[in-house]
C-alpha positions as CSV (number, residue, x, y, z in Angstrom):
1,M,-28.2,7.0,-30.2
2,R,-25.3,7.9,-32.5
3,P,-21.7,7.2,-31.4
4,Y,-20.8,10.9,-31.3
5,K,-23.7,11.7,-29.0
6,V,-22.6,8.9,-26.6
7,L,-19.1,10.4,-26.6
8,L,-20.4,13.9,-26.1
9,F,-22.5,12.7,-23.1
10,I,-19.6,10.9,-21.5
11,V,-17.4,14.0,-21.9
12,C,-20.1,16.3,-20.4
13,V,-20.4,13.9,-17.4
14,M,-16.7,13.9,-16.8
15,A,-16.6,17.7,-17.1
16,C,-19.3,18.0,-14.5
17,L,-17.6,15.7,-12.1
18,A,-14.3,17.5,-12.5
19,A,-16.1,20.8,-11.8
20,L,-17.6,19.3,-8.6
21,C,-14.1,18.2,-7.5
22,L,-13.0,21.8,-7.8
23,V,-15.9,23.5,-6.0
24,L,-17.0,20.9,-3.4
25,P,-15.2,20.7,0.0
26,H,-13.0,17.7,0.7
27,H,-15.3,16.5,3.5
28,I,-19.0,17.0,3.6
29,A,-21.0,16.5,6.9
30,I,-24.4,15.0,6.6
31,G,-25.9,14.7,10.0
32,E,-23.6,12.5,12.0
33,K,-22.1,11.0,8.8
34,E,-19.2,12.4,6.8
35,V,-18.8,12.0,3.0
36,R,-15.4,12.3,1.5
37,W,-15.2,14.0,-1.9
38,P,-11.9,13.7,-3.8
39,T,-10.0,16.6,-5.1
40,L,-9.2,16.9,-8.8
41,S,-5.6,16.1,-8.3
42,E,-6.5,12.9,-6.4
43,V,-8.7,11.8,-9.2
44,L,-6.0,12.4,-11.8
45,E,-3.4,10.6,-9.8
46,R,-5.6,7.8,-8.5
47,E,-4.5,5.3,-11.2
48,E,-1.0,4.9,-9.6
49,A,-2.6,3.8,-6.3
50,Y,-4.1,0.7,-7.9
51,P,-2.3,-2.4,-9.1
52,Q,-2.1,-3.3,-12.7
53,P,-4.7,-5.6,-14.3
54,L,-4.1,-9.2,-13.5
55,P,-3.6,-12.0,-16.0
56,E,-7.0,-13.3,-17.2
57,E,-6.5,-16.8,-15.9
58,E,-5.8,-15.5,-12.4
59,E,-8.9,-13.4,-12.1
60,E,-10.4,-15.5,-9.3
61,S,-10.3,-14.4,-5.7
62,I,-12.1,-16.2,-3.0
63,I,-14.0,-13.6,-0.9
64,D,-15.7,-14.1,2.4
65,P,-19.3,-12.9,1.8
66,D,-20.5,-14.1,5.2
67,T,-17.3,-13.4,7.1
68,I,-17.6,-12.0,10.6
69,A,-15.2,-9.2,9.7
70,P,-16.3,-6.9,6.8
71,S,-14.4,-7.1,3.5
72,P,-12.1,-4.2,2.8
73,D,-14.2,-3.5,-0.3
74,T,-17.2,-2.6,1.9
75,I,-15.3,-0.2,4.1
76,V,-15.5,3.4,3.2
77,P,-12.0,5.0,3.1
78,E,-11.5,7.2,6.0
79,K,-9.5,10.4,6.6
80,S,-6.6,9.0,8.7
81,A,-5.6,12.5,10.1
82,E,-9.0,12.9,11.7
83,K,-9.0,9.5,13.5
84,P,-6.4,9.0,16.2
85,K,-4.1,6.1,15.5
86,P,-4.2,3.4,18.2
87,V,-1.3,3.2,20.5
88,I,0.2,-0.2,19.8
89,P,2.2,-1.7,22.7
90,K,5.6,-3.2,21.9
91,V,5.9,-6.9,22.0
92,A,9.1,-8.6,23.1
93,V,9.6,-11.7,20.9
94,D,12.4,-14.2,21.1
95,S,13.8,-14.1,17.5
96,T,16.7,-16.4,18.2
97,T,14.8,-19.6,18.8
98,D,13.7,-21.7,15.8
99,S,10.1,-22.8,16.6
100,R,10.5,-25.8,14.4
101,Q,12.2,-27.5,17.3
102,F,8.7,-28.1,18.6
103,L,7.9,-30.4,15.6
104,S,10.3,-33.2,16.7
105,S,7.4,-35.7,17.2
106,F,6.1,-35.0,13.7
107,Y,9.6,-35.3,12.1
108,A,10.0,-38.6,13.9
109,A,6.7,-39.8,12.6
110,L,7.7,-38.9,9.0
111,Q,10.6,-41.3,9.3
112,E,8.1,-44.2,9.9
113,S,5.6,-43.2,7.2
114,G,6.7,-46.2,5.1
115,E,5.2,-48.6,7.7
116,R,2.4,-46.5,9.0
117,K,0.1,-43.7,7.8
118,V,0.9,-40.2,9.1
119,R,-2.0,-37.7,9.0
120,V,-1.7,-33.9,8.8
121,M,-4.8,-31.8,9.2
122,H,-4.8,-28.2,7.8
123,Y,-7.5,-26.1,9.3
124,G,-7.9,-22.5,8.1
125,D,-10.2,-19.7,6.9
126,S,-11.0,-18.9,3.3
127,Q,-7.4,-18.3,2.4
128,I,-7.1,-22.2,2.0
129,E,-10.3,-22.8,0.1
130,E,-10.0,-24.7,-3.2
131,D,-7.3,-26.8,-1.5
132,R,-5.0,-23.7,-2.0
133,M,-1.7,-23.8,0.0
134,T,-2.7,-27.3,1.3
135,M,-2.2,-28.8,-2.1
136,Q,1.5,-27.7,-2.2
137,I,2.1,-29.0,1.3
138,R,0.5,-32.3,0.4
139,E,2.3,-32.8,-2.8
140,Q,5.8,-32.1,-1.3
141,L,5.2,-34.3,1.8
142,Q,3.9,-37.2,-0.3
143,K,6.7,-36.8,-2.8
144,Q,9.3,-37.2,-0.1
145,Y,7.5,-39.5,2.4
146,G,5.0,-41.4,0.3
147,G,1.2,-41.4,0.4
148,R,-1.6,-40.9,-2.1
149,G,-5.0,-39.1,-2.2
150,V,-6.4,-35.8,-1.0
151,G,-7.7,-37.1,2.3
152,L,-10.9,-35.8,3.9
153,M,-13.8,-34.3,1.9
154,P,-17.3,-33.3,3.0
155,L,-20.3,-35.3,1.6
156,L,-21.4,-32.1,-0.2
157,Q,-18.6,-29.9,-1.4
158,T,-20.0,-26.3,-1.5
159,I,-16.6,-24.8,-2.5
160,P,-15.1,-26.7,-5.5
161,T,-11.5,-27.7,-5.1
162,R,-8.7,-27.8,-7.7
163,T,-7.7,-31.3,-6.8
164,T,-11.0,-33.3,-6.9
165,R,-14.3,-32.8,-8.7
166,Q,-17.2,-33.8,-6.5
167,E,-20.8,-34.5,-7.4
168,L,-23.7,-35.6,-5.1
169,R,-26.8,-37.2,-6.5
170,M,-30.1,-37.9,-4.7
171,N,-32.7,-39.9,-6.5
172,G,-30.6,-39.5,-9.7
173,R,-30.8,-35.7,-9.4
174,L,-27.6,-33.7,-9.1
175,I,-27.3,-31.6,-5.9
176,G,-24.9,-28.8,-6.6
177,P,-23.4,-26.3,-4.2
178,S,-26.3,-23.8,-4.8
179,Q,-28.8,-26.5,-4.0
180,A,-27.2,-27.5,-0.7
181,Q,-30.5,-27.0,1.2
182,Q,-32.2,-29.6,-1.0
183,G,-29.8,-32.4,0.1
184,P,-29.1,-33.8,3.5
185,K,-29.0,-31.3,6.3
186,R,-25.5,-29.9,6.9
187,Y,-24.4,-28.8,10.3
188,L,-21.2,-26.6,10.7
189,V,-19.3,-25.6,13.9
190,Y,-18.6,-22.3,12.2
191,G,-20.9,-19.8,10.5
192,F,-24.6,-19.3,11.3
193,K,-26.0,-20.5,14.6
194,R,-29.0,-22.1,12.9
195,D,-26.5,-24.5,11.2
196,Q,-24.9,-25.6,14.5
197,R,-25.5,-28.6,16.8
198,E,-25.9,-28.5,20.5
199,D,-24.1,-31.8,21.1
200,G,-20.8,-30.8,19.4
201,M,-20.8,-33.9,17.2
202,Y,-19.3,-32.5,14.0
203,G,-16.5,-34.9,13.3
204,A,-12.9,-33.9,12.7
205,M,-13.9,-31.6,9.8
206,G,-16.2,-29.4,11.9
207,Q,-19.1,-30.3,9.6
208,V,-21.5,-33.2,9.3
209,A,-24.2,-34.2,6.8
210,W,-27.3,-35.8,8.3
211,M,-28.9,-38.5,6.0
212,N,-32.5,-38.7,7.1
213,D,-35.7,-38.8,4.9
214,S,-37.6,-36.9,7.6
215,L,-35.4,-33.9,6.8
216,V,-35.2,-34.2,3.0
217,S,-37.0,-37.0,1.3
218,G,-34.5,-39.1,-0.6
219,S,-31.5,-38.1,1.4
220,E,-31.2,-41.6,2.9
221,D,-30.0,-42.9,-0.5
222,L,-27.1,-40.9,-2.0
223,I,-24.4,-41.4,-4.6
224,A,-21.2,-39.3,-4.3
225,M,-18.6,-39.0,-7.0
226,C,-15.1,-37.8,-6.2
227,K,-12.9,-37.7,-9.2
228,P,-9.2,-36.8,-8.9
229,Q,-8.2,-33.8,-11.1
230,S,-4.5,-34.2,-10.8
231,A,-2.0,-37.0,-10.7
232,S,-1.2,-36.1,-7.1
233,A,-4.9,-36.7,-6.1
234,H,-5.0,-40.3,-7.1
235,Y,-5.6,-42.7,-4.2
236,D,-5.6,-46.3,-3.1
237,E,-8.7,-46.7,-1.0
238,W,-12.0,-45.1,0.1
239,R,-12.6,-44.3,3.8
240,I,-16.1,-43.4,5.0
241,F,-16.5,-41.7,8.4
242,A,-20.1,-42.1,9.4
243,D,-22.5,-43.6,11.9
244,T,-22.5,-47.4,12.0
245,S,-26.1,-47.2,10.7
246,I,-24.9,-45.9,7.3
247,R,-24.2,-48.6,4.7
248,Y,-22.1,-48.0,1.7
249,T,-20.5,-49.6,-1.3
250,T,-17.7,-48.1,-3.5
251,S,-17.1,-48.5,-7.2
252,G,-14.2,-46.6,-8.8
253,D,-14.6,-42.9,-8.0
254,T,-18.2,-43.3,-6.6
255,V,-19.6,-44.3,-3.3
256,H,-23.2,-45.3,-2.7
257,L,-24.5,-44.4,0.8
258,M,-27.7,-45.8,2.3
259,G,-29.4,-45.4,5.6
260,R,-30.1,-42.8,8.2
261,G,-27.5,-41.1,10.3
262,A,-24.5,-38.8,10.2
263,V,-21.8,-38.7,7.6
264,Y,-18.7,-36.9,9.0
265,G,-16.6,-37.1,5.8
266,L,-15.3,-39.1,2.9
267,S,-11.6,-39.8,2.4
268,Q,-9.5,-40.9,-0.5
269,E,-6.1,-42.0,0.7
270,S,-3.4,-44.7,1.0
271,R,-2.6,-47.1,3.8
272,T,0.8,-45.8,4.4
273,G,2.6,-42.5,3.7
274,V,1.4,-39.0,4.5
275,I,-2.3,-37.9,4.2
276,V,-2.9,-34.1,4.3
277,D,-6.5,-33.0,4.8
278,N,-7.7,-29.5,3.6
279,I,-10.4,-28.2,6.0
280,P,-11.4,-24.6,5.1
281,M,-13.8,-22.7,7.4
282,R,-15.0,-19.6,5.5
283,G,-15.3,-16.5,7.6
284,C,-14.1,-18.4,10.7
285,L,-12.0,-16.7,13.4
286,G,-10.7,-20.1,14.5
287,M,-12.3,-20.2,18.0
288,V,-14.5,-23.2,17.2
289,F,-12.6,-26.3,18.3
290,T,-13.7,-26.0,21.9
291,K,-17.3,-26.3,20.6
292,M,-16.6,-29.8,19.2
293,D,-17.0,-33.0,21.1
294,S,-13.6,-33.8,22.7
295,A,-14.2,-37.5,22.9
296,Q,-15.1,-37.8,19.2
297,L,-12.0,-35.7,18.2
298,R,-9.7,-37.7,20.5
299,D,-10.9,-41.0,18.9
300,F,-10.3,-39.7,15.4
301,Y,-6.9,-38.2,16.1
302,R,-5.7,-41.3,17.8
303,S,-7.1,-43.9,15.3
304,E,-5.9,-41.9,12.3
305,N,-2.4,-41.2,13.7
306,V,-2.7,-37.4,13.4
307,R,0.8,-36.1,14.0
308,L,0.5,-32.5,12.8
309,I,-2.3,-30.0,13.1
310,I,-1.9,-26.8,11.1
311,L,-4.0,-23.8,12.2
312,Q,-4.2,-20.9,9.8
313,F,-6.4,-18.2,11.3
314,G,-6.4,-14.6,12.4
315,G,-7.1,-12.7,9.2
316,N,-10.8,-12.4,9.8
317,A,-10.1,-10.6,13.1
318,I,-8.2,-7.7,11.5
319,P,-10.6,-5.5,9.4
320,S,-13.1,-4.7,12.1
321,N,-10.8,-4.3,15.1
322,E,-8.3,-1.5,15.8
323,K,-7.9,-1.9,19.5
324,P,-4.8,-3.7,20.8
325,E,-6.7,-5.2,23.7
326,T,-9.2,-6.8,21.3
327,I,-6.4,-8.4,19.3
328,R,-4.8,-9.7,22.6
329,G,-8.2,-11.3,23.4
330,F,-8.2,-13.1,20.1
331,V,-4.6,-14.4,20.7
332,Q,-5.7,-15.6,24.1
333,G,-8.6,-17.4,22.4
334,Y,-6.1,-19.2,20.1
335,R,-4.1,-20.2,23.2
336,D,-7.3,-21.8,24.6
337,Q,-7.9,-23.7,21.3
338,I,-4.4,-25.0,21.4
339,H,-4.8,-26.3,25.0
340,F,-8.0,-28.0,23.9
341,L,-6.4,-29.6,20.8
342,R,-3.5,-30.8,22.8
343,K,-5.8,-32.7,25.1
344,C,-7.6,-34.2,22.1
345,A,-4.4,-35.0,20.2
346,P,-1.5,-35.5,22.6
347,D,0.7,-37.2,20.0
348,A,0.3,-34.4,17.4
349,D,2.5,-31.3,17.0
350,I,0.9,-28.0,16.2
351,L,1.9,-25.4,13.6
352,F,0.2,-22.0,13.5
353,I,0.3,-20.0,10.3
354,G,-0.3,-16.3,11.0
355,P,-2.2,-13.9,8.7
356,S,-0.6,-12.4,5.6
357,D,-0.1,-8.7,5.1
358,M,-3.6,-7.1,4.7
359,M,-4.3,-3.7,3.3
360,R,-7.1,-1.1,2.9
361,L,-7.6,2.1,1.1
362,V,-7.1,5.3,3.2
363,D,-7.4,8.5,1.3
364,G,-6.9,6.6,-1.9
365,E,-3.7,4.9,-0.8
366,W,-3.2,1.3,0.2
367,Q,-2.1,0.9,3.8
368,T,-1.5,-2.1,5.9
369,Y,-4.0,-2.6,8.7
370,P,-2.3,-1.4,11.8
371,M,-3.2,-4.5,13.8
372,V,-1.6,-7.0,11.4
373,P,2.0,-6.6,12.6
374,Y,0.8,-6.4,16.2
375,M,-1.1,-9.7,15.9
376,D,1.8,-11.3,14.1
377,R,4.2,-10.5,17.0
378,L,1.6,-11.6,19.6
379,L,1.1,-14.9,17.8
380,R,4.8,-15.5,17.5
381,K,5.2,-14.8,21.3
382,M,2.2,-17.1,22.1
383,A,3.7,-19.9,20.0
384,M,7.0,-19.8,21.7
385,E,5.3,-19.8,25.1
386,E,3.0,-22.7,24.1
387,E,5.9,-24.5,22.4
388,I,4.3,-24.8,19.0
389,A,5.7,-23.9,15.6
390,Y,4.9,-20.6,14.0
391,F,5.2,-19.5,10.4
392,S,4.7,-15.7,9.8
393,L,3.1,-15.2,6.3
394,Y,3.3,-11.5,7.1
395,Q,7.1,-11.4,7.5
396,W,7.7,-13.9,4.7
397,M,5.8,-11.7,2.3
398,G,7.9,-8.7,3.2
399,G,6.0,-7.0,6.0
400,A,4.0,-3.9,5.8
401,G,3.0,-2.9,2.2
402,S,4.0,-6.2,0.7
403,M,0.4,-7.1,-0.3
404,L,0.4,-4.2,-2.8
405,R,3.5,-5.7,-4.5
406,W,1.7,-9.0,-4.6
407,Q,-1.3,-7.3,-6.2
408,E,0.9,-5.6,-8.8
409,T,2.5,-8.9,-9.7
410,G,-0.7,-10.9,-10.0
411,L,-0.3,-12.8,-6.8
412,A,-3.2,-11.3,-4.8
413,G,-6.7,-9.9,-5.3
414,S,-8.0,-6.4,-5.3
415,D,-9.6,-6.7,-1.9
416,G,-6.1,-6.4,-0.3
417,V,-6.6,-9.6,1.7
418,H,-6.8,-12.8,-0.4
419,F,-4.2,-14.5,-2.5
420,Y,-4.9,-15.5,-6.1
421,R,-4.1,-19.1,-7.0
422,S,-0.6,-18.2,-8.0
423,G,0.0,-16.4,-4.7
424,A,-1.4,-19.3,-2.7
425,R,0.8,-21.7,-4.6
426,K,3.9,-19.6,-3.8
427,A,2.9,-19.3,-0.2
428,G,2.2,-23.1,0.1
429,N,5.5,-23.9,-1.3
430,A,7.2,-21.5,1.1
431,V,5.5,-23.1,4.1
432,V,6.4,-26.7,3.2
433,S,10.0,-25.8,2.3
434,W,10.3,-24.1,5.7
435,L,8.6,-27.1,7.3
436,L,10.9,-29.7,5.8
437,E,14.2,-27.7,5.9
438,P,15.3,-29.3,9.2
439,M,14.7,-32.8,7.7
440,T,16.7,-31.9,4.6
441,N,19.6,-30.6,6.6
442,H,19.9,-33.8,8.6
443,Q,19.8,-36.2,5.7
């Protein structure tokens, strides 16, 4: 087809759509469903409602395809005037007390990091995948208090990280993330029920790989390669957390594992200094720790001198819930998880990082989900009552509407939820600066 005919066709289509915008009603009822048709003025003005294109190198956003809560991209924009807004109760929060006072045990442990290893475990949802945010926390802590290596990694890394390139070979054949089912059986405490164990034996990462030729022929003989991708990822020694029936040898950046049994994680670290583990749980609400074996967790936290547990959850509860009582139920659930972790790790302090600003399209305009500020205040109140530290990503970003500014400046994705790498780097630096400020002030 000649170019002028293609152009003529496009112009005709646009003219037809414009005519439909003029003649069709704004809302069309189809049975029990309602379809919203934009007006011509909305179409012409729509460009201003979207952020500018992002730099090419930042066009990577980690999305939750299997998240419990639907992505904002899959939610049909609604007419806000026809749906009553939820009545959100006021939450009285103590804004005068600095919650970092509840990190005194961790701060004391940092002072002894030259003689003994101090472990920090960062659990979170997809916002921390790729080692995002955790990487900045690790780099700053190790810069000031020593330590090397990225810490814990799963045997098969299904989400590549920016700090370490991992490969797993079985019978000389590469098992990539998309061929995970062809390697050793993976069990996860989060996600689908078919991938979960009844005995709660997942290890500290909440996932375990089962080496057994009765499951996958050849999975009792594996070679894993974990190669640092940055200077800060270099390490002093390998650590293998597995059943005693698993035998292994290490050579450079590779480890050869043989036998039958469970592999709970590989770790590249140092004998002293700070080790910071990145443990993302895609789509997870954060209510999973009570499903894990308490004795196994207790042994790990004690033997590895875990002195800070960071929990970064809450975002997956927002998109599909608009009732304050539901959000209160989630916050109570986090309280239960904290009680459980305290019993497993009595020597560790806890830091909860709340969800960022999250936005959706309503009548073509980006609006903050109404439950985000409510959950943020409830989490802050819960943290004070449980005497744990709390960092509000929502408030630090600038509160309601700040995600749109982050999109416009190339810091966040078009889904209105996830940070780009540049945004995650900025957020991670903010968290660790806030975390270490009391130590800096007392030096």
